[in-house]
DORO-624762 format. One record per atom (N, C-alpha, C): atom name; z, y, x. Coordinates in Angstrom, 3 decimals. Layout:
<pts>
{atom = CA, zz = Z, yy = Y, xx = X}
...
</pts>
This chain:
<pts>
{atom = N, zz = 0.000, yy = -1.210, xx = 0.813}
{atom = CA, zz = 0.000, yy = 0.000, xx = 0.000}
{atom = C, zz = 0.000, yy = 1.266, xx = 0.851}
{atom = N, zz = 0.725, yy = 1.325, xx = 1.987}
{atom = CA, zz = 0.698, yy = 2.564, xx = 2.784}
{atom = C, zz = -0.707, yy = 2.957, xx = 3.228}
{atom = N, zz = -1.563, yy = 1.989, xx = 3.555}
{atom = CA, zz = -2.912, yy = 2.354, xx = 3.994}
{atom = C, zz = -3.713, yy = 2.961, xx = 2.840}
{atom = N, zz = -3.500, yy = 2.468, xx = 1.624}
{atom = CA, zz = -4.157, yy = 3.068, xx = 0.465}
{atom = C, zz = -3.695, yy = 4.505, xx = 0.284}
{atom = N, zz = -2.394, yy = 4.726, xx = 0.430}
{atom = CA, zz = -1.840, yy = 6.075, xx = 0.267}
{atom = C, zz = -2.382, yy = 7.019, xx = 1.337}
{atom = N, zz = -2.460, yy = 6.544, xx = 2.570}
{atom = CA, zz = -2.970, yy = 7.379, xx = 3.661}
{atom = C, zz = -4.444, yy = 7.725, xx = 3.444}
{atom = N, zz = -5.217, yy = 6.749, xx = 3.010}
{atom = CA, zz = -6.638, yy = 6.997, xx = 2.728}
{atom = C, zz = -6.782, yy = 7.991, xx = 1.578}
{atom = N, zz = -5.961, yy = 7.834, xx = 0.549}
{atom = CA, zz = -6.006, yy = 8.743, xx = -0.597}
{atom = C, zz = -5.631, yy = 10.153, xx = -0.152}
{atom = N, zz = -4.585, yy = 10.251, xx = 0.650}
{atom = CA, zz = -4.140, yy = 11.553, xx = 1.161}
{atom = C, zz = -5.246, yy = 12.219, xx = 1.983}
{atom = N, zz = -5.959, yy = 11.430, xx = 2.773}
{atom = CA, zz = -7.027, yy = 11.970, xx = 3.618}
{atom = C, zz = -8.159, yy = 12.575, xx = 2.784}
{atom = N, zz = -8.378, yy = 12.061, xx = 1.592}
{atom = CA, zz = -9.440, yy = 12.574, xx = 0.727}
{atom = C, zz = -8.974, yy = 13.732, xx = -0.148}
{atom = N, zz = -7.717, yy = 14.134, xx = 0.002}
{atom = CA, zz = -7.149, yy = 15.197, xx = -0.835}
{atom = C, zz = -6.400, yy = 16.208, xx = 0.031}
{atom = N, zz = -7.091, yy = 16.850, xx = 0.947}
{atom = CA, zz = -6.477, yy = 17.799, xx = 1.870}
{atom = C, zz = -6.554, yy = 19.246, xx = 1.385}
{atom = N, zz = -7.607, yy = 19.586, xx = 0.676}
{atom = CA, zz = -7.797, yy = 20.973, xx = 0.242}
{atom = C, zz = -6.781, yy = 21.321, xx = -0.850}
{atom = N, zz = -6.103, yy = 22.459, xx = -0.722}
{atom = CA, zz = -5.081, yy = 22.840, xx = -1.717}
{atom = C, zz = -5.611, yy = 22.930, xx = -3.150}
{atom = N, zz = -6.850, yy = 23.390, xx = -3.322}
{atom = CA, zz = -7.397, yy = 23.468, xx = -4.685}
{atom = C, zz = -7.689, yy = 22.082, xx = -5.254}
{atom = N, zz = -8.110, yy = 21.161, xx = -4.404}
{atom = CA, zz = -8.316, yy = 19.786, xx = -4.856}
{atom = C, zz = -6.978, yy = 19.191, xx = -5.303}
{atom = N, zz = -5.947, yy = 19.414, xx = -4.520}
{atom = CA, zz = -4.616, yy = 18.915, xx = -4.901}
{atom = C, zz = -4.146, yy = 19.554, xx = -6.203}
{atom = N, zz = -4.394, yy = 20.842, xx = -6.358}
{atom = CA, zz = -4.000, yy = 21.525, xx = -7.592}
{atom = C, zz = -4.720, yy = 20.925, xx = -8.797}
{atom = N, zz = -6.020, yy = 20.696, xx = -8.653}
{atom = CA, zz = -6.783, yy = 20.089, xx = -9.747}
{atom = C, zz = -6.235, yy = 18.709, xx = -10.101}
{atom = N, zz = -5.847, yy = 17.946, xx = -9.090}
{atom = CA, zz = -5.277, yy = 16.623, xx = -9.338}
{atom = C, zz = -3.876, yy = 16.722, xx = -9.946}
{atom = N, zz = -3.125, yy = 17.744, xx = -9.568}
{atom = CA, zz = -1.790, yy = 17.929, xx = -10.149}
{atom = C, zz = -1.862, yy = 18.109, xx = -11.661}
{atom = N, zz = -2.938, yy = 18.677, xx = -12.153}
{atom = CA, zz = -3.118, yy = 18.837, xx = -13.598}
{atom = C, zz = -3.934, yy = 17.688, xx = -14.192}
{atom = N, zz = -4.982, yy = 17.286, xx = -13.492}
{atom = CA, zz = -5.898, yy = 16.282, xx = -14.035}
{atom = C, zz = -5.294, yy = 14.907, xx = -14.208}
{atom = N, zz = -4.562, yy = 14.421, xx = -13.206}
{atom = CA, zz = -3.984, yy = 13.079, xx = -13.297}
{atom = C, zz = -3.000, yy = 12.965, xx = -14.457}
{atom = N, zz = -2.035, yy = 13.880, xx = -14.605}
{atom = CA, zz = -1.139, yy = 13.758, xx = -15.769}
{atom = C, zz = -1.880, yy = 13.837, xx = -17.107}
{atom = N, zz = -2.922, yy = 14.656, xx = -17.174}
{atom = CA, zz = -3.684, yy = 14.743, xx = -18.423}
{atom = C, zz = -4.318, yy = 13.396, xx = -18.763}
{atom = N, zz = -4.851, yy = 12.722, xx = -17.764}
{atom = CA, zz = -5.479, yy = 11.418, xx = -17.991}
{atom = C, zz = -4.432, yy = 10.387, xx = -18.395}
{atom = N, zz = -3.311, yy = 10.357, xx = -17.694}
{atom = CA, zz = -2.249, yy = 9.392, xx = -18.005}
{atom = C, zz = -1.706, yy = 9.629, xx = -19.412}
{atom = N, zz = -1.459, yy = 10.877, xx = -19.762}
{atom = CA, zz = -0.957, yy = 11.200, xx = -21.107}
{atom = C, zz = -1.995, yy = 10.818, xx = -22.163}
{atom = N, zz = -3.263, yy = 11.028, xx = -21.858}
{atom = CA, zz = -4.309, yy = 10.697, xx = -22.833}
{atom = C, zz = -4.303, yy = 9.212, xx = -23.170}
{atom = N, zz = -3.999, yy = 8.371, xx = -22.197}
{atom = CA, zz = -3.977, yy = 6.931, xx = -22.442}
{atom = C, zz = -2.871, yy = 6.541, xx = -23.412}
{atom = N, zz = -1.753, yy = 7.252, xx = -23.362}
{atom = CA, zz = -0.666, yy = 6.945, xx = -24.289}
{atom = C, zz = -0.892, yy = 7.569, xx = -25.668}
{atom = N, zz = -1.752, yy = 8.562, xx = -25.764}
{atom = CA, zz = -2.028, yy = 9.234, xx = -27.041}
{atom = C, zz = -3.192, yy = 8.636, xx = -27.824}
{atom = N, zz = -3.908, yy = 7.717, xx = -27.235}
{atom = CA, zz = -5.163, yy = 7.260, xx = -27.827}
{atom = C, zz = -4.991, yy = 6.720, xx = -29.250}
{atom = N, zz = -3.863, yy = 6.081, xx = -29.562}
{atom = CA, zz = -3.659, yy = 5.542, xx = -30.906}
{atom = C, zz = -2.914, yy = 6.508, xx = -31.822}
{atom = N, zz = -2.374, yy = 7.568, xx = -31.267}
{atom = CA, zz = -1.640, yy = 8.553, xx = -32.058}
{atom = C, zz = -2.591, yy = 9.643, xx = -32.553}
{atom = N, zz = -3.345, yy = 10.209, xx = -31.619}
{atom = CA, zz = -4.289, yy = 11.266, xx = -31.968}
{atom = C, zz = -5.470, yy = 11.157, xx = -31.004}
{atom = N, zz = -6.475, yy = 10.410, xx = -31.419}
{atom = CA, zz = -7.573, yy = 10.098, xx = -30.513}
{atom = C, zz = -8.349, yy = 11.332, xx = -30.076}
{atom = N, zz = -8.380, yy = 12.376, xx = -30.912}
{atom = CA, zz = -9.113, yy = 13.588, xx = -30.525}
{atom = C, zz = -8.433, yy = 14.289, xx = -29.347}
{atom = N, zz = -7.113, yy = 14.432, xx = -29.440}
{atom = CA, zz = -6.369, yy = 15.023, xx = -28.325}
{atom = C, zz = -6.471, yy = 14.141, xx = -27.086}
{atom = N, zz = -6.385, yy = 12.835, xx = -27.299}
{atom = CA, zz = -6.495, yy = 11.907, xx = -26.173}
{atom = C, zz = -7.841, yy = 12.058, xx = -25.478}
{atom = N, zz = -8.894, yy = 12.120, xx = -26.264}
{atom = CA, zz = -10.234, yy = 12.272, xx = -25.692}
{atom = C, zz = -10.370, yy = 13.597, xx = -24.950}
{atom = N, zz = -9.863, yy = 14.668, xx = -25.557}
{atom = CA, zz = -9.944, yy = 15.987, xx = -24.913}
{atom = C, zz = -9.187, yy = 15.997, xx = -23.588}
{atom = N, zz = -7.963, yy = 15.477, xx = -23.585}
{atom = CA, zz = -7.180, yy = 15.434, xx = -22.344}
{atom = C, zz = -7.864, yy = 14.575, xx = -21.291}
{atom = N, zz = -8.408, yy = 13.436, xx = -21.710}
{atom = CA, zz = -9.073, yy = 12.519, xx = -20.790}
{atom = C, zz = -10.278, yy = 13.189, xx = -20.126}
{atom = N, zz = -11.116, yy = 13.803, xx = -20.935}
{atom = CA, zz = -12.333, yy = 14.443, xx = -20.408}
{atom = C, zz = -11.983, yy = 15.636, xx = -19.519}
{atom = N, zz = -11.086, yy = 16.490, xx = -19.980}
{atom = CA, zz = -10.709, yy = 17.666, xx = -19.184}
{atom = C, zz = -10.035, yy = 17.242, xx = -17.882}
{atom = N, zz = -9.188, yy = 16.215, xx = -17.948}
{atom = CA, zz = -8.533, yy = 15.715, xx = -16.737}
{atom = C, zz = -9.534, yy = 15.249, xx = -15.693}
{atom = N, zz = -10.562, yy = 14.511, xx = -16.143}
{atom = CA, zz = -11.578, yy = 14.044, xx = -15.203}
{atom = C, zz = -12.438, yy = 15.187, xx = -14.686}
{atom = N, zz = -12.733, yy = 16.140, xx = -15.537}
{atom = CA, zz = -13.508, yy = 17.305, xx = -15.083}
{atom = C, zz = -12.752, yy = 18.035, xx = -13.978}
{atom = N, zz = -11.449, yy = 18.231, xx = -14.174}
{atom = CA, zz = -10.643, yy = 18.899, xx = -13.144}
{atom = C, zz = -10.691, yy = 18.135, xx = -11.825}
{atom = N, zz = -10.594, yy = 16.813, xx = -11.899}
{atom = CA, zz = -10.622, yy = 16.029, xx = -10.665}
{atom = C, zz = -11.976, yy = 16.112, xx = -9.966}
{atom = N, zz = -13.051, yy = 16.058, xx = -10.736}
{atom = CA, zz = -14.375, yy = 16.158, xx = -10.116}
{atom = C, zz = -14.619, yy = 17.549, xx = -9.540}
{atom = N, zz = -14.100, yy = 18.581, xx = -10.185}
{atom = CA, zz = -14.181, yy = 19.931, xx = -9.612}
{atom = C, zz = -13.427, yy = 19.964, xx = -8.285}
{atom = N, zz = -12.253, yy = 19.361, xx = -8.254}
{atom = CA, zz = -11.469, yy = 19.307, xx = -7.019}
{atom = C, zz = -12.220, yy = 18.624, xx = -5.893}
{atom = N, zz = -12.888, yy = 17.524, xx = -6.213}
{atom = CA, zz = -13.637, yy = 16.818, xx = -5.170}
{atom = C, zz = -14.886, yy = 17.585, xx = -4.751}
{atom = N, zz = -15.461, yy = 18.348, xx = -5.657}
{atom = CA, zz = -16.593, yy = 19.203, xx = -5.272}
{atom = C, zz = -16.120, yy = 20.265, xx = -4.289}
{atom = N, zz = -14.943, yy = 20.823, xx = -4.532}
{atom = CA, zz = -14.371, yy = 21.812, xx = -3.615}
{atom = C, zz = -14.069, yy = 21.164, xx = -2.268}
{atom = N, zz = -13.503, yy = 19.962, xx = -2.306}
{atom = CA, zz = -13.146, yy = 19.229, xx = -1.081}
{atom = C, zz = -14.403, yy = 18.789, xx = -0.328}
{atom = N, zz = -15.474, yy = 18.538, xx = -1.071}
{atom = CA, zz = -16.717, yy = 18.101, xx = -0.438}
{atom = C, zz = -16.785, yy = 16.612, xx = -0.199}
{atom = N, zz = -16.100, yy = 15.830, xx = -1.042}
{atom = CA, zz = -16.169, yy = 14.379, xx = -0.910}
{atom = C, zz = -16.178, yy = 13.724, xx = -2.290}
{atom = N, zz = -16.356, yy = 12.416, xx = -2.293}
{atom = CA, zz = -16.359, yy = 11.661, xx = -3.540}
{atom = C, zz = -14.950, yy = 11.166, xx = -3.842}
{atom = N, zz = -14.652, yy = 10.927, xx = -5.120}
{atom = CA, zz = -13.357, yy = 10.328, xx = -5.452}
{atom = C, zz = -13.202, yy = 8.968, xx = -4.767}
{atom = N, zz = -11.984, yy = 8.648, xx = -4.378}
{atom = CA, zz = -11.713, yy = 7.409, xx = -3.648}
{atom = C, zz = -12.071, yy = 6.175, xx = -4.464}
{atom = N, zz = -11.939, yy = 6.242, xx = -5.789}
{atom = CA, zz = -12.209, yy = 5.058, xx = -6.603}
{atom = C, zz = -13.692, yy = 4.693, xx = -6.630}
{atom = N, zz = -14.569, yy = 5.569, xx = -6.155}
{atom = CA, zz = -15.979, yy = 5.206, xx = -6.031}
{atom = C, zz = -16.148, yy = 4.073, xx = -5.023}
{atom = N, zz = -15.242, yy = 4.004, xx = -4.047}
{atom = CA, zz = -15.313, yy = 2.982, xx = -3.006}
{atom = C, zz = -14.470, yy = 1.761, xx = -3.337}
{atom = N, zz = -13.373, yy = 1.971, xx = -4.071}
{atom = CA, zz = -12.482, yy = 0.869, xx = -4.431}
{atom = C, zz = -11.738, yy = 1.251, xx = -5.710}
{atom = N, zz = -11.920, yy = 0.496, xx = -6.797}
{atom = CA, zz = -11.291, yy = 0.846, xx = -8.074}
{atom = C, zz = -9.764, yy = 0.847, xx = -8.046}
{atom = N, zz = -9.157, yy = 0.240, xx = -7.052}
{atom = CA, zz = -7.694, yy = 0.229, xx = -6.975}
{atom = C, zz = -7.143, yy = 1.649, xx = -6.859}
{atom = N, zz = -7.962, yy = 2.573, xx = -6.382}
{atom = CA, zz = -7.519, yy = 3.962, xx = -6.249}
{atom = C, zz = -7.275, yy = 4.634, xx = -7.603}
{atom = N, zz = -7.763, yy = 4.030, xx = -8.687}
{atom = CA, zz = -7.430, yy = 4.544, xx = -10.015}
{atom = C, zz = -5.934, yy = 4.403, xx = -10.284}
{atom = N, zz = -5.295, yy = 3.426, xx = -9.660}
{atom = CA, zz = -3.845, yy = 3.252, xx = -9.773}
{atom = C, zz = -3.102, yy = 4.014, xx = -8.682}
{atom = N, zz = -3.717, yy = 4.153, xx = -7.528}
{atom = CA, zz = -3.077, yy = 4.846, xx = -6.405}
{atom = C, zz = -2.912, yy = 6.332, xx = -6.707}
{atom = N, zz = -3.863, yy = 6.946, xx = -7.390}
{atom = CA, zz = -3.793, yy = 8.377, xx = -7.701}
{atom = C, zz = -2.504, yy = 8.777, xx = -8.400}
{atom = N, zz = -2.160, yy = 8.142, xx = -9.529}
{atom = CA, zz = -0.892, yy = 8.492, xx = -10.182}
{atom = C, zz = 0.331, yy = 8.206, xx = -9.313}
{atom = N, zz = 0.292, yy = 7.116, xx = -8.541}
{atom = CA, zz = 1.419, yy = 6.810, xx = -7.645}
{atom = C, zz = 1.554, yy = 7.873, xx = -6.561}
{atom = N, zz = 0.428, yy = 8.334, xx = -6.030}
{atom = CA, zz = 0.423, yy = 9.386, xx = -5.006}
{atom = C, zz = 1.028, yy = 10.671, xx = -5.565}
{atom = N, zz = 0.639, yy = 11.010, xx = -6.797}
{atom = CA, zz = 1.158, yy = 12.223, xx = -7.421}
{atom = C, zz = 2.654, yy = 12.098, xx = -7.700}
{atom = N, zz = 3.091, yy = 10.929, xx = -8.171}
{atom = CA, zz = 4.525, yy = 10.710, xx = -8.400}
{atom = C, zz = 5.315, yy = 10.841, xx = -7.102}
{atom = N, zz = 4.775, yy = 10.288, xx = -6.036}
{atom = CA, zz = 5.458, yy = 10.370, xx = -4.736}
{atom = C, zz = 5.542, yy = 11.818, xx = -4.252}
{atom = N, zz = 4.467, yy = 12.579, xx = -4.441}
{atom = CA, zz = 4.492, yy = 14.000, xx = -4.050}
{atom = C, zz = 5.521, yy = 14.766, xx = -4.863}
{atom = N, zz = 5.583, yy = 14.485, xx = -6.163}
{atom = CA, zz = 6.553, yy = 15.168, xx = -7.030}
{atom = C, zz = 7.981, yy = 14.780, xx = -6.648}
{atom = N, zz = 8.211, yy = 13.499, xx = -6.393}
{atom = CA, zz = 9.543, yy = 13.040, xx = -5.999}
{atom = C, zz = 9.949, yy = 13.641, xx = -4.659}
{atom = N, zz = 9.007, yy = 13.775, xx = -3.755}
{atom = CA, zz = 9.280, yy = 14.382, xx = -2.458}
{atom = C, zz = 9.595, yy = 15.865, xx = -2.612}
{atom = N, zz = 8.889, yy = 16.530, xx = -3.517}
{atom = CA, zz = 9.097, yy = 17.968, xx = -3.722}
{atom = C, zz = 10.493, yy = 18.283, xx = -4.245}
{atom = N, zz = 11.064, yy = 17.365, xx = -5.029}
{atom = CA, zz = 12.409, yy = 17.601, xx = -5.573}
{atom = C, zz = 13.489, yy = 16.886, xx = -4.770}
{atom = N, zz = 13.108, yy = 16.272, xx = -3.653}
{atom = CA, zz = 14.077, yy = 15.671, xx = -2.751}
{atom = C, zz = 14.503, yy = 14.257, xx = -3.090}
{atom = N, zz = 13.772, yy = 13.565, xx = -3.954}
{atom = CA, zz = 14.138, yy = 12.192, xx = -4.301}
{atom = C, zz = 13.714, yy = 11.187, xx = -3.237}
{atom = N, zz = 12.640, yy = 11.481, xx = -2.527}
{atom = CA, zz = 12.196, yy = 10.638, xx = -1.414}
{atom = C, zz = 11.864, yy = 11.537, xx = -0.234}
{atom = N, zz = 11.993, yy = 10.981, xx = 0.941}
{atom = CA, zz = 11.630, yy = 11.726, xx = 2.145}
{atom = C, zz = 10.126, yy = 11.659, xx = 2.315}
{atom = N, zz = 9.532, yy = 12.795, xx = 2.659}
{atom = CA, zz = 8.094, yy = 12.792, xx = 2.907}
{atom = C, zz = 7.855, yy = 12.306, xx = 4.323}
{atom = N, zz = 6.866, yy = 11.444, xx = 4.454}
{atom = CA, zz = 6.531, yy = 10.906, xx = 5.769}
{atom = C, zz = 5.645, yy = 11.901, xx = 6.497}
{atom = N, zz = 6.089, yy = 12.351, xx = 7.632}
{atom = CA, zz = 5.288, yy = 13.245, xx = 8.465}
{atom = C, zz = 5.012, yy = 12.541, xx = 9.779}
{atom = N, zz = 3.931, yy = 12.889, xx = 10.459}
{atom = CA, zz = 3.644, yy = 12.247, xx = 11.740}
{atom = C, zz = 4.788, yy = 12.394, xx = 12.740}
{atom = N, zz = 5.463, yy = 13.544, xx = 12.749}
{atom = CA, zz = 6.558, yy = 13.741, xx = 13.688}
{atom = C, zz = 7.724, yy = 12.813, xx = 13.351}
{atom = N, zz = 8.024, yy = 12.671, xx = 12.077}
{atom = CA, zz = 9.143, yy = 11.825, xx = 11.670}
{atom = C, zz = 8.845, yy = 10.358, xx = 11.936}
{atom = N, zz = 7.593, yy = 9.963, xx = 11.792}
{atom = CA, zz = 7.232, yy = 8.569, xx = 11.995}
{atom = C, zz = 7.285, yy = 8.182, xx = 13.467}
{atom = N, zz = 6.997, yy = 9.112, xx = 14.363}
{atom = CA, zz = 6.969, yy = 8.789, xx = 15.783}
{atom = C, zz = 8.272, yy = 9.129, xx = 16.487}
{atom = N, zz = 9.124, yy = 9.899, xx = 15.863}
{atom = CA, zz = 10.373, yy = 10.320, xx = 16.484}
{atom = C, zz = 11.367, yy = 9.162, xx = 16.485}
{atom = N, zz = 11.933, yy = 8.878, xx = 17.635}
{atom = CA, zz = 12.907, yy = 7.791, xx = 17.763}
{atom = C, zz = 14.249, yy = 8.378, xx = 18.172}
{atom = N, zz = 15.289, yy = 7.843, xx = 17.583}
{atom = CA, zz = 16.635, yy = 8.279, xx = 17.956}
{atom = C, zz = 17.305, yy = 7.168, xx = 18.745}
{atom = N, zz = 18.080, yy = 7.524, xx = 19.778}
{atom = CA, zz = 18.717, yy = 6.487, xx = 20.610}
{atom = C, zz = 19.857, yy = 5.796, xx = 19.907}
</pts>
């Protein structure tokens, strides 16, 4: 799983791409739970969420990771959850310095 996360992170470096994903991924996930409650809202959230993600990748200048491997459709929400948990201090963010730093 760490290699999937690192590959996903590498394809999402531009701040605007990350911003688009911060909104797009939750919209898509919420749409899946709304599909039987209000299909019109679900469809709208689903389409807008994907549009935001594709705009983000156009800004980044690359293709979505799931074009190469469909497992990234699951990695995206996990990546966003990890970023959110790290932002509020629930998990430590892995940085290159922290990974290579050794304590005696």
